[in-house]
Backbone bond lengths (Angstrom), bond angles and torsions (degrees), N, CA, C in turn:
res aa  C-N    CA-C-N  psi(-1)  N-CA   C-N-CA  omega(-1)  CA-C   N-CA-C  phi
1 M - - - 1.454 - - 1.525 110.02 -
2 I 1.348 117.46 -39.58 1.453 121.55 179.85 1.524 108.67 -95.45
3 A 1.315 116.44 126.64 1.458 120.04 -178.85 1.527 111.91 -92.08
4 A 1.330 116.96 -32.15 1.466 120.93 -177.51 1.528 109.65 -79.09
5 T 1.307 116.37 121.04 1.471 120.62 -175.23 1.527 112.26 -61.64
6 G 1.338 116.51 -43.91 1.464 119.29 -178.78 1.517 112.24 -61.32
7 L 1.331 116.71 -46.17 1.464 120.81 179.09 1.524 110.59 -64.12
8 R 1.323 115.59 -37.20 1.471 119.97 179.15 1.532 110.38 -59.94
9 W 1.318 117.02 -42.92 1.460 120.46 -179.23 1.534 111.25 -71.18
10 I 1.327 116.58 -37.84 1.477 119.27 178.65 1.532 110.46 -61.21
11 L 1.331 115.96 -46.92 1.465 119.47 179.94 1.527 110.89 -65.77
12 T 1.324 116.29 -39.08 1.464 119.30 178.51 1.522 110.41 -61.18
13 L 1.328 116.18 -41.45 1.463 119.77 178.96 1.532 111.17 -64.33
14 L 1.338 116.64 -43.80 1.465 120.15 178.29 1.530 111.17 -57.30
15 F 1.327 115.12 -49.09 1.462 119.47 -177.72 1.537 111.33 -69.58
16 A 1.329 116.81 -32.91 1.472 119.98 179.63 1.530 110.47 -67.23
17 V 1.322 116.99 -40.46 1.473 120.20 177.63 1.521 110.12 -62.51
18 S 1.325 116.34 -43.60 1.462 120.68 178.99 1.529 110.85 -63.27
19 A 1.341 116.47 -40.62 1.468 120.09 179.41 1.522 111.28 -66.45
20 A 1.331 116.31 -41.71 1.465 119.76 -179.94 1.530 110.88 -63.32
21 H 1.327 115.92 -39.47 1.469 119.30 177.34 1.529 110.69 -63.89
22 G 1.323 116.37 -41.00 1.461 119.92 179.77 1.518 112.10 -63.84
23 V 1.331 116.72 -41.09 1.473 120.07 178.59 1.520 109.85 -63.34
24 W 1.337 115.76 -44.23 1.473 119.79 -179.47 1.520 111.36 -60.25
25 R 1.349 116.62 -46.14 1.464 119.39 -178.46 1.524 111.65 -69.30
26 A 1.335 117.18 -32.19 1.467 120.40 -177.80 1.522 111.90 -68.72
27 V 1.342 116.54 -33.36 1.475 119.08 -176.63 1.521 112.06 -98.22
28 L 1.312 117.12 -0.57 1.463 120.63 -178.53 1.530 109.63 -64.20
29 P 1.344 118.71 129.42 1.475 120.56 179.53 1.530 110.82 -58.21
30 G 1.317 114.95 140.55 1.453 119.75 177.40 1.522 113.98 89.54
31 T 1.327 117.19 -4.97 1.464 120.43 179.16 1.528 109.96 -71.83
32 A 1.316 116.79 132.55 1.463 120.95 179.80 1.527 110.62 -64.99
33 V 1.321 115.44 153.75 1.462 120.75 -178.17 1.535 110.58 -59.97
34 T 1.331 115.80 -43.16 1.468 118.21 -179.25 1.529 111.11 -63.48
35 A 1.337 116.09 -37.56 1.464 119.20 177.92 1.523 110.57 -67.45
36 R 1.332 116.93 -35.56 1.469 119.63 177.40 1.526 110.34 -62.22
37 V 1.338 116.18 -39.88 1.475 119.61 177.98 1.529 109.87 -63.50
38 D 1.338 116.23 -43.80 1.475 120.20 177.54 1.524 110.98 -54.88
39 H 1.328 114.79 -50.19 1.466 119.21 -176.42 1.538 110.94 -66.58
40 A 1.333 116.33 -37.31 1.465 119.35 178.99 1.531 110.54 -62.75
41 L 1.332 116.05 -39.89 1.470 119.34 178.04 1.529 110.84 -66.00
42 H 1.326 116.73 -39.20 1.466 119.46 177.98 1.529 111.25 -65.68
43 V 1.325 115.84 -37.50 1.468 119.62 177.77 1.524 110.11 -63.30
44 A 1.344 116.29 -45.61 1.461 120.19 179.61 1.526 110.93 -61.47
45 M 1.321 115.91 -43.30 1.465 119.49 -179.82 1.529 110.90 -64.26
46 S 1.325 117.15 -43.14 1.460 120.57 -179.76 1.528 110.61 -63.17
47 A 1.328 116.10 -44.40 1.459 120.12 -177.84 1.530 111.02 -63.94
48 L 1.339 115.97 -42.67 1.473 118.51 -178.10 1.525 111.59 -73.11
49 M 1.337 117.39 -32.07 1.466 118.96 175.00 1.526 110.48 -65.85
50 A 1.332 116.48 -40.18 1.467 119.66 176.78 1.528 110.07 -62.37
51 A 1.331 116.16 -40.33 1.467 119.50 179.92 1.528 111.33 -64.05
52 M 1.331 116.38 -35.53 1.467 119.80 -179.11 1.526 112.63 -63.38
53 A 1.308 116.79 -22.08 1.466 119.75 -178.67 1.522 111.92 -74.47
54 W 1.336 116.23 -13.62 1.459 120.62 -174.86 1.528 110.13 -112.78
55 P 1.314 116.94 152.19 1.482 120.12 -178.66 1.523 112.77 -57.30
56 W 1.339 116.89 -38.87 1.471 118.49 -178.89 1.519 112.43 -67.13
57 G 1.333 117.05 -19.12 1.453 119.90 178.54 1.522 111.87 -65.30
58 M 1.338 116.24 -24.69 1.460 119.79 178.63 1.526 112.39 -72.00
59 D 1.343 116.22 -12.47 1.463 119.98 179.27 1.530 112.45 -86.88
60 L 1.332 116.75 -8.88 1.464 119.73 179.09 1.532 109.91 -70.59
61 S 1.311 115.65 142.13 1.461 120.56 -178.68 1.533 110.39 -65.70
62 A 1.319 115.82 132.87 1.467 120.38 -175.60 1.527 112.29 -78.19
63 G 1.346 116.84 -36.56 1.459 120.26 -174.03 1.525 114.00 -54.84
64 P 1.342 118.34 -54.11 1.474 119.30 179.98 1.526 112.52 -60.44
65 Q 1.322 117.05 -33.83 1.466 119.28 179.29 1.526 111.16 -67.09
66 I 1.327 116.07 -42.10 1.466 119.69 179.40 1.522 110.49 -63.55
67 V 1.338 116.38 -41.88 1.467 120.46 178.17 1.528 110.39 -63.66
68 L 1.343 116.58 -44.27 1.466 120.83 -178.52 1.525 111.45 -61.78
69 F 1.321 117.13 -47.71 1.464 119.61 -176.49 1.526 111.65 -71.68
70 S 1.328 116.76 -34.92 1.472 118.90 175.86 1.520 110.78 -64.78
71 A 1.340 115.71 -42.78 1.468 119.57 177.20 1.527 110.45 -64.41
72 G 1.333 116.71 -37.28 1.463 120.10 178.50 1.516 111.82 -63.13
73 A 1.331 116.82 -41.79 1.466 120.45 178.54 1.523 110.33 -62.54
74 L 1.335 116.16 -43.90 1.468 120.05 179.14 1.527 110.83 -65.46
75 W 1.335 116.44 -36.13 1.471 120.33 179.60 1.526 111.22 -61.39
76 F 1.327 115.98 -51.35 1.465 118.76 -178.14 1.529 111.26 -63.08
77 L 1.332 116.36 -36.34 1.461 120.20 -179.57 1.526 111.19 -70.46
78 A 1.338 116.24 -44.01 1.467 120.14 -175.81 1.523 112.64 -75.90
79 A 1.332 117.14 -32.46 1.465 120.06 -175.58 1.524 112.61 -80.55
80 A 1.318 117.58 -22.78 1.468 121.02 -173.41 1.524 113.68 -56.05
81 P 1.340 120.48 -46.56 1.478 119.06 -177.58 1.517 114.12 -64.23
82 F 1.336 117.45 -18.41 1.469 120.33 -175.43 1.527 113.24 -94.96
83 R 1.324 116.96 2.78 1.471 120.19 176.62 1.532 109.11 -142.10
84 P 1.317 116.03 61.01 1.465 119.23 -174.98 1.516 113.88 -69.95
85 G 1.367 118.00 -24.46 1.460 119.49 -176.52 1.520 110.51 63.73
86 D 1.331 116.20 -125.77 1.464 119.40 179.60 1.522 111.78 -92.58
87 R 1.326 116.83 12.32 1.464 121.56 178.80 1.521 109.94 -103.71
88 T 1.339 115.20 166.65 1.455 119.75 167.83 1.527 107.59 -76.03
89 R 1.321 116.34 165.96 1.468 119.10 178.90 1.528 110.90 -60.74
90 R 1.339 116.65 -38.29 1.456 119.76 178.50 1.526 109.92 -65.78
91 G 1.332 115.80 -40.69 1.463 118.78 178.43 1.511 111.68 -64.27
92 A 1.345 116.56 -35.75 1.464 120.12 178.81 1.524 110.95 -65.43
93 V 1.328 116.53 -39.57 1.474 120.11 178.20 1.531 110.25 -65.38
94 L 1.329 116.05 -43.21 1.465 119.58 179.42 1.531 110.74 -63.82
95 A 1.337 115.94 -37.02 1.464 119.48 179.82 1.527 112.04 -68.51
96 A 1.319 116.59 -23.21 1.469 120.06 -177.46 1.519 112.64 -85.80
97 W 1.349 117.98 -12.05 1.459 118.86 -172.00 1.533 113.41 -60.41
98 P 1.354 121.10 -34.47 1.468 117.59 178.67 1.532 112.86 -59.58
99 H 1.333 115.96 -38.35 1.466 119.44 -179.63 1.534 110.54 -72.60
100 V 1.333 116.11 -35.99 1.463 119.59 175.76 1.532 109.57 -62.95
101 L 1.336 115.95 -44.41 1.462 120.43 -179.28 1.528 111.45 -63.72
102 M 1.313 116.91 -41.70 1.467 119.79 -179.16 1.530 110.82 -63.28
103 M 1.323 116.55 -44.03 1.465 119.41 -179.84 1.534 110.76 -66.50
104 A 1.331 116.30 -44.37 1.469 119.49 -179.68 1.526 111.07 -64.78
105 A 1.336 116.27 -38.63 1.466 119.71 179.44 1.517 111.34 -65.13
106 M 1.335 115.76 -37.33 1.457 119.09 177.37 1.523 110.85 -63.74
107 A 1.346 116.39 -42.92 1.464 120.10 178.69 1.528 109.68 -60.45
108 W 1.346 116.26 -41.50 1.466 119.99 179.88 1.530 111.05 -66.54
109 M 1.312 117.56 -41.70 1.462 120.46 -179.32 1.529 111.15 -62.35
110 V 1.321 115.87 -45.86 1.467 119.45 -179.99 1.526 110.36 -63.51
111 A 1.350 116.19 -41.15 1.467 119.65 179.68 1.520 110.69 -64.38
112 A 1.337 116.90 -40.57 1.465 120.20 179.92 1.520 111.36 -64.00
113 M 1.324 115.90 -40.41 1.455 119.54 179.79 1.521 110.97 -72.06
114 A 1.339 116.34 -36.88 1.459 120.00 179.31 1.520 111.59 -67.12
115 S 1.333 116.82 -35.89 1.460 120.27 -178.50 1.522 111.39 -65.90
116 S 1.334 115.73 -19.88 1.467 119.09 177.33 1.515 111.74 -83.88
117 G 1.347 115.11 -9.77 1.454 118.45 -176.83 1.501 112.52 83.40
118 A 1.350 116.44 7.42 1.462 119.78 -176.62 1.509 112.20 -81.11
119 M 1.348 117.66 -13.81 1.453 120.24 -179.80 1.514 109.16 -119.92
120 A 1.331 114.72 155.96 1.455 119.31 176.78 1.509 109.32 -61.60
121 G 1.333 116.56 137.86 1.456 119.59 179.03 1.496 112.71 87.54
122 G 1.355 118.01 -0.72 1.444 120.72 179.33 1.513 110.53 -70.84
123 S 1.326 114.21 159.52 1.465 119.03 -176.78 1.514 111.64 -93.85
124 G 1.333 117.13 2.30 1.445 118.27 -174.75 1.503 113.62 -80.93
125 G 1.369 116.56 -14.66 1.448 118.90 177.02 1.507 112.74 60.24
126 G 1.316 117.36 33.30 1.459 120.43 178.16 1.502 112.59 97.24
127 S 1.336 118.33 -14.04 1.451 120.57 176.50 1.513 110.52 -71.01
128 M 1.307 118.24 147.25 1.452 122.59 179.09 1.522 110.36 -108.09
129 E 1.341 116.50 26.12 1.452 120.06 179.16 1.515 109.70 -59.66
130 G 1.334 116.53 132.40 1.454 120.97 179.61 1.500 113.77 89.59
131 M 1.334 117.63 -7.58 1.450 121.11 179.84 1.524 109.22 -132.57
132 D 1.333 115.33 143.83 1.453 121.29 175.01 1.513 107.55 -106.25
133 M 1.318 117.20 112.05 1.451 121.37 -179.07 1.522 108.30 -84.53
134 G 1.329 115.53 114.38 1.456 119.92 -176.97 1.518 112.22 -70.57
135 D 1.337 114.38 171.88 1.465 119.33 179.39 1.524 112.31 -92.39
136 G 1.359 115.83 8.37 1.454 119.76 177.70 1.504 113.90 87.08
137 S 1.337 117.33 0.31 1.466 119.35 -178.29 1.531 112.07 -89.09
138 G 1.366 117.60 -14.94 1.451 120.97 -179.01 1.520 111.18 -98.06
139 L 1.362 114.90 -166.15 1.462 119.17 179.15 1.515 111.48 -76.19
140 A 1.340 116.77 -35.17 1.469 121.16 -175.85 1.519 110.82 -111.10
141 A 1.332 115.15 147.23 1.460 120.23 178.32 1.523 110.82 -87.46
142 M 1.338 117.36 -14.17 1.460 119.95 179.01 1.526 109.08 -154.12
143 T 1.330 115.56 146.84 1.456 121.47 177.58 1.518 109.12 -137.87
144 L 1.335 116.22 157.51 1.456 120.56 176.46 1.518 109.44 -74.85
145 T 1.327 116.47 153.42 1.460 120.16 -179.11 1.529 113.00 -116.06
146 G 1.306 118.58 -30.27 1.459 120.91 -178.70 1.521 112.21 -71.71
147 T 1.337 115.98 147.36 1.468 120.17 -178.93 1.527 111.67 -62.75
148 G 1.335 116.26 -45.78 1.460 119.93 -178.56 1.521 112.60 -62.07
149 P 1.337 117.38 -52.75 1.473 118.52 178.82 1.525 112.82 -60.86
150 R 1.326 117.20 -38.67 1.471 119.16 179.83 1.526 110.86 -67.08
151 L 1.348 116.28 -38.56 1.458 119.69 177.43 1.527 110.52 -64.54
152 A 1.346 116.04 -42.96 1.472 119.78 178.93 1.525 110.61 -62.17
153 A 1.336 116.06 -43.02 1.466 119.60 179.45 1.534 110.65 -64.32
154 G 1.326 116.77 -37.89 1.462 119.89 178.87 1.513 112.24 -66.11
155 V 1.343 116.16 -41.84 1.466 120.14 178.30 1.527 110.65 -63.96
156 L 1.335 115.84 -42.77 1.467 119.49 178.93 1.528 111.05 -65.15
157 A 1.331 116.74 -38.59 1.469 119.73 178.34 1.524 110.46 -61.63
158 A 1.338 116.56 -44.21 1.461 120.12 179.07 1.529 111.25 -64.73
159 A 1.340 115.49 -41.12 1.471 119.69 -179.72 1.529 110.80 -62.95
160 F 1.320 116.62 -44.08 1.471 119.39 -178.02 1.524 111.49 -72.71
161 A 1.328 117.63 -32.17 1.462 119.56 176.08 1.536 109.64 -64.24
162 G 1.336 116.10 -45.18 1.459 119.80 178.21 1.516 111.85 -64.15
163 L 1.323 114.73 -43.73 1.464 119.72 179.70 1.525 111.03 -62.44
164 G 1.332 115.86 -42.15 1.463 120.04 179.87 1.519 111.76 -63.24
165 L 1.324 116.84 -40.66 1.459 120.20 179.97 1.531 111.10 -67.40
166 V 1.339 115.88 -38.94 1.478 119.19 177.68 1.519 110.30 -62.75
167 W 1.347 116.40 -46.10 1.468 120.32 179.39 1.530 110.84 -62.93
168 L 1.338 115.56 -39.29 1.461 119.10 -179.48 1.529 110.85 -65.90
169 A 1.323 116.15 -41.25 1.468 119.81 178.44 1.525 110.72 -63.65
170 R 1.326 116.31 -41.04 1.467 119.98 178.97 1.528 110.79 -66.45
171 A 1.341 116.16 -35.96 1.476 118.99 177.87 1.518 110.42 -64.27
172 F 1.334 117.41 -43.02 1.467 120.59 178.64 1.526 110.49 -64.06
173 D 1.340 116.20 -40.18 1.467 119.32 179.53 1.522 111.05 -62.89
174 R 1.335 116.33 -42.99 1.466 119.47 178.78 1.518 111.05 -66.51
175 A 1.349 116.00 -38.09 1.469 119.04 -179.92 1.526 110.87 -66.60
176 R 1.331 116.86 -38.91 1.466 120.03 178.96 1.521 111.07 -64.91
177 A 1.319 116.80 -33.39 1.464 120.95 -179.41 1.517 112.42 -72.48
178 L 1.343 116.23 -8.11 1.451 120.16 -178.72 1.512 112.84 -91.25
179 D 1.358 118.62 2.34 1.451 120.39 177.66 1.516 109.54 -56.01
180 P 1.329 117.64 124.33 1.462 118.80 -178.08 1.513 111.89 -68.29
181 A 1.281 114.90 145.11 1.459 120.90 176.80 1.516 108.29 -118.86
182 V 1.301 117.29 141.08 1.459 121.48 -177.83 1.516 109.68 -89.49
183 R 1.315 114.76 128.06 1.457 119.93 178.99 1.529 108.42 -79.63
184 P 1.304 118.27 123.08 1.463 120.59 178.87 1.518 110.76 -58.68
185 G 1.341 116.97 131.43 1.439 121.25 175.46 1.504 115.29 84.85
186 A 1.344 117.77 -5.91 1.463 120.98 -179.20 1.514 109.68 -97.84
187 T 1.331 116.65 158.06 1.457 121.70 179.22 1.515 109.87 -129.51
188 G 1.348 115.12 163.41 1.452 120.47 176.38 1.507 112.19 61.21
189 A 1.366 114.50 -145.67 1.463 119.62 -177.55 1.508 111.86 -62.28
190 A 1.323 116.11 -29.26 1.466 119.47 -178.95 1.515 111.83 -69.84
191 A 1.368 115.81 -15.69 1.460 118.77 -178.92 1.509 111.88 -75.51
192 V 1.338 116.01 -20.27 1.460 119.73 -176.07 1.507 109.34 -108.64
193 T 1.286 116.19 129.00 1.459 121.28 175.49 1.517 107.88 -127.27
194 V 1.271 117.23 173.96 1.459 122.11 179.58 1.507 107.75 -115.14
195 T 1.302 116.17 131.60 1.451 119.18 -173.19 1.515 112.91 -72.51
196 T 1.364 117.12 -18.72 1.451 120.16 178.36 1.518 109.54 -79.54
197 A 1.316 116.96 134.46 1.455 120.27 179.70 1.513 110.23 -65.74
198 G 1.314 116.88 150.49 1.445 120.77 177.65 1.508 111.02 112.49
199 V 1.326 116.11 -172.44 1.450 122.13 -177.83 1.521 109.34 -71.19
200 P 1.359 117.20 133.10 1.454 118.35 177.19 1.520 110.46 -56.61
201 G 1.308 117.45 133.34 1.457 121.87 -176.79 1.512 112.11 97.99
202 E 1.334 117.29 -27.38 1.454 120.59 179.25 1.521 110.41 -65.83
203 G 1.344 116.20 -40.94 1.461 119.49 179.22 1.514 111.97 -63.46
204 A 1.335 117.31 -38.60 1.455 121.20 178.44 1.524 110.46 -63.74
205 A 1.327 116.44 -40.83 1.466 120.13 179.07 1.519 110.73 -64.43
206 V 1.326 116.48 -38.11 1.469 120.05 178.37 1.527 110.34 -65.44
207 A 1.347 115.71 -44.45 1.464 119.56 179.59 1.517 110.87 -62.37
208 L 1.328 116.67 -41.67 1.466 120.28 179.05 1.526 110.77 -64.97
209 G 1.329 115.90 -41.55 1.458 119.43 178.29 1.520 112.22 -61.81
210 L 1.324 116.24 -43.07 1.466 119.89 178.32 1.526 110.51 -63.69
211 G 1.340 116.06 -39.29 1.464 119.31 177.97 1.519 112.23 -62.88
212 C 1.321 116.04 -39.85 1.472 119.78 179.05 1.516 110.94 -69.63
213 H 1.327 117.26 -38.26 1.474 119.66 175.36 1.533 109.80 -61.80
214 A 1.341 116.20 -40.43 1.464 120.11 178.79 1.522 111.03 -62.48
215 A 1.336 116.55 -44.02 1.474 120.48 179.17 1.520 110.37 -60.44
216 M 1.327 115.92 -42.03 1.465 120.40 -179.79 1.526 110.76 -64.05
217 A 1.333 116.43 -47.27 1.464 120.20 -177.29 1.535 111.06 -65.64
218 L 1.323 117.56 -42.02 1.467 120.15 -179.72 1.530 110.49 -67.82
219 G 1.320 116.77 -37.31 1.466 119.41 175.64 1.513 111.75 -63.40
220 M 1.339 116.35 -40.71 1.463 119.63 177.25 1.520 110.83 -65.42
221 A 1.337 117.16 -37.29 1.465 119.99 178.37 1.524 110.53 -59.74
222 V 1.321 116.93 -42.46 1.469 120.63 178.76 1.528 110.33 -63.28
223 M 1.341 116.58 -42.39 1.461 119.64 -178.78 1.528 111.06 -62.88
224 F 1.332 116.96 -40.18 1.464 119.44 -179.69 1.531 111.17 -72.64
225 V 1.330 117.17 -34.46 1.472 119.49 175.49 1.529 110.15 -60.50
226 L 1.315 116.08 -42.17 1.462 120.05 -179.57 1.526 111.54 -65.29
227 L 1.334 117.22 -29.84 1.465 119.39 177.13 1.533 111.16 -68.62
228 V 1.342 115.75 -30.87 1.467 119.06 178.54 1.526 110.23 -69.64
229 G 1.340 115.73 -36.81 1.464 120.51 177.77 1.511 113.25 86.41
């Protein structure tokens, strides 16, 4: 999908960092089962997005990916009311919408590419209807051609760019709140505390998670921009 080698590696690195974070959080002792499922879905999404940047990624079967991402979207939507935390159930559902959107957008992207016949399992039978296959001289090896699909890809690109920037800003805010403060009169480890409320280290994990979500969203924004052409 990506023709430019440098951009291909940058996106692969972004998605690889996000996948590595998801694996770490999924296997971390004490992680709830529902959170493990969340992280596993993020790992799968990151890995498949990285694969899409490479020519061999187009050989992956589209059907299982569409099923996986559709199920992931339903999972985040259905599970949200049952783990509100300090939010109301409605607030928990609203907080889950970015993850629902990311999973649904992935399902749509794979379906759009499969319908062109560019991916294994596509219904196009080798036809490139709906897609413009570039000559390899641009950033993308293929772009959408229909007005509706291109408009949808553009809207999704803008949404993910905005979402990524919001997550990135929140990650920086959380990281800034982690500046250690020295307790007057204390010595050693007791002299250092963390200004963020909660368990020491928890704030750092939250900031890292937000940063990885930002990397994922910004990487997806680039992928959708390239589909617009």
